[in-house]
N, C-alpha and C positions, 0 to 999 in steps of 0.2 A: 628103375634102373637103380641095381644097389651100390653102383660108383657113383650116384649122384642122389642120395634121398632127399625127400624133402625136409624143409628147415623145421616145418610143423605138421605134425599131423592130427587132426579133429575128428574124432572116433566117437559114432553113437553106437551104444550098446545093441540096441535095435537091428540087426542086419538079418535080410533073408536066408542067408546060405548057412552063415556061421555067427555065432554071439560076436559081438564087440569084444568080450572077453577072451576068447579064442583067438581072434585078431592080434590084440595086445599081446597075449601068450605068444605068437607067432613072431611078432615085433622084437621083444625081447629074447627071443631065442634065435634070432637069425644069425646067420653065419658071420655076416660084415658088421663089425662094430660100431661103424658108422651109422648103420640103421637101427641097431640094436640102442644106441643113444639119441635118436631122434625123438625131442619133446612129444609126448602125446597127451592131447587134452581130451579127456572125456566130455563130450557134449551129448547130454540125453534128456529124455523126458524123466527117468526116474529120479525120484527123491529118496530111494530106499536106503538105510544106514549101512546094510548089508552090500547093497551094489558099490556104493562109496568104498567101504573098506575094501573089498574084492579089488576094486581098481587099482587102490594105492597098495594092495598088498602085491600087485602086477605090475608095479612100477609105474602106475599113469602119473604124468607129471602135476596133473589138476583133476577135478571133478566139477563140472558146473553142469547145470540143470538149465534145460532150454525156458525160456519164457514161452509162453501161451502167444502173445502179441507180436505179430510181423515187426512192428517199430521198435518194440524190446529187443527183439530177436537180432535185428540189426545193428543194434547199437551196441548187443552184446558182443557181436562179431567185431565189430571196429574195435571194443577194448581188448578184446582176445588179440587181435591181429597186433594194435599198437604195444601191446606189453611183450608178446612173444616174439614179435618181428621187428621190433623197433628198440625196446628199452632193454631187452634180456639180452646180454652176452652167450651167444652160443657156440659151441665147438665148432670147427670147419672140418 
């Protein structure tokens, strides 16, 4: 619902129907300014400098590489959640 966008978007680059970059472009071009300013964390297995650069050029708020081990992944998600949903002041 564009009137109640999420507080945070975790976006993988490797999506089945369109790339994460295309999704990010659509978010940033959305008609609703609340959707456009939703923080987007790119969370992906890529470590490519080109992917990092492109994500930031498309106004991603951060780029995080997924760890391989499940325990590390769970810890990372907890850190992202704490940072973006508890520490950072986001617009309403």
